[in-house]
Each structure stands twice: as C-alpha cells, then as structure tokens.
Residue, then its C-alpha position, 0 to 999 in steps of 0.5 A: m916167502g917164495r924163493l923168487d919173491d920180487k923177481v921178474a922172470i922171462v921164460t922162453g918157450g914157456g907155452i909147453g913142456i919144460g918151459r911151461a913147467a918152469a913158468l908155473r914153478f917160478a910163479a908159484e915161488g913168487a916171480r912175475v913171469v913173462v911167458a915168451e912163446l911163439n904159439p899164442a894158444l900155448g902161451q896164453g894157456t900158460e898165462e891163464l894157468i898161472r893167473a888161476a893159481g893166484g900168480e902174476a904172468t904176461f904172455v908175449q908172442t915171441d919168435v926167439t929167432d927174430a931180433d925185432q920180436v925179442a927186443a919187443m919182448t924184453d921192452a914189454t917186460m920192462a914196461a910191465y914190470d920195470s925189471i928183468d931178474v931171471l932169463y930162462n932160455c928154454a925155447g928150442g929142440s931137435i927135429p927128426e930130420d937131423g942126423a949125421v952130417d953126411d946124410i942130412d938136408f944140410a941147409a934146412v936142418y942147420d939153419h933151423t936148428m942153429s937159429l933156434d937153439l943157439g941163435g935164440t939163446m944168444l938173441c934173448s941174452r943180448h936183449a936182456v943183459p943190458h936191462m939186467i946190468a941197469t938194474g943190478g944183475g940177475s940170473i940167466v939159465n940156458m938150456s943145453s942137452l945130453a946131446a952136448l955131452s955124449g955122442v948122438n946121431m943128431h950132429v947139428y943139434a949136438a953142435a948147437k947145444g955144445g955151442i950153448i955150453s961154450l956160450t954159457r961159460s963165456m957169458a959167465a966170465s963177461y958179466a960176473r962183474h955186473g952181478i949176472r950169473v949164467n949157468a946151463i942145464c943139460p937135460g936127458f930123456v924128459l917126457t915132454e909132450r913133444v917127446r911123447a908124440r915122437f914116440g907115439a905115446p898118448a898124453g900122460e903115458r910113458p913111451a914103451q921105449t922108456a922101460k929099457t932106458a929106465r932099466r939101464y939108467p934108473f934116474g935117466v927118464g924124467e918129467p918136465d917138473e924135474i928140470a924146472n926144479v933145477a932151473l928154479f934153484l939156479a934162478s934163485n938166490e940159493a945159487r948165489m955162488i954158482t955161475a959158469a956151471i953146466i948141470p947134467a940133469e940126465g940121470g948119469m946117461s953121459v957117463y955110464 
C-alpha cells in the first residue's frame, strides 16, 4: 500500500528541482499526479519519468501567475481524475536581482517575486479549494523558505515567503471545518538545478560554497528528495493531526 493511494495530487513547478522530486515521490506512493509546469519540456519530462516507473501522471502547462491558466489546470485535473486531494504549491523562487529595498529595481523585482511566490500560491489555492470542499477535504502544502525565518539580503523574496507563512495559518483556520489541512515547509540550502547553476556547479556536483555551510550547519545542505519527503508526510493521512504548521527543513540554520 502506498501512502497516497487513491489520491490525486497537483504539484506546481513539477518540472524541475523540489517540484519534480515531489511529483516522482508522490507517484511512487500511489498518487495520480498532475504536473503543473510552465516549461513544456520540463513538465513533459516529469510526466514521462512517472509513467516509465509505472505511475500515473498528466502534464498541464501552467503559469501560476495567470488566473485563467490556473483555473484551466484545476478544471483539467477534475476532468481527468474527478478529485483534488493534495495541492503542493511548489512553484516559485528568488531572482539574483533581489536585494535590499533601497537598492533594487523595485517594480521589476517586486512584481515578479510577489506575483510568482505569494500570488501563485494564492491563485492555485483559490481554484483548488472549492474542488477540495466539494469532495470532502484534502491537504495543501505551501512552500515558504528559510528566508522567511531569518534575516537575508533578499527583501522582496523574504516578504513574499513570510506572507506565505501568514497565508498558511489563515487558510488552515478558514478551511479546517471543510476537512482541509494547510501546512508550509521552509527549506534552507537545497541543491536544486537552479541553485547549482547560480553557484556555477556542474550537474551532480556540490558548489564549493556548501563545504563551509556544512561545517557550521551539519544538517544544513540538502537535496530535493529530502524536502519532497517532508511534503509527502504532510500530504499523507499520517499527518492527519497537523495543520497550520510551519516546518523548518533547513538544518537549524534559522536558530544557530
């Protein structure tokens, strides 16, 4: 028996990084997975990996900042599988242009980051929640960040991810009576493809900078699969009593 047998899971940003790892993990545990991804090649790649492993998946090209595309994605999920049991709001990320509020191109950084990270989470939840209510509940897992728990010089990203924490708690309070649990994960230094590229590390290799981080924080450098495992637990019935929780998956980096 899989931990997500008979469940339908949407994973946004499911074409790469933590999203792809989670989509593969969810499918391996029995979920039928909708891979909501902006990049067709990446989204189709995840779908093909799941199907090659014997799982069931559907790729739906989705820009999570576009309300019409998000609505079409949730409608396509219902048409294909007649249920939405899990929504993993994984799409998002920071951009190198972010920084201190007095030293950024405010409009460019703010509009992009807020609409993707916070707005995308809200839009996907907005369109998935009515289906979850209609079918008796479900689990929403949001993606916040270490940036929301500690001082970092990416002020817009930190604000967006901090907003996700508040949104998570508010949604948990609003939808508990409908059988919907809402939790958030705050990852730290996770070696996704994007992070490796930013530090100039070849695929499969750790950036040189991680050695210093790992010396100070022995649990502070992780792989996408490790965050996917946290998301799997929160999505599953094993976490039935957990809602409104903010899970730091950052090796203690926010406290020491």
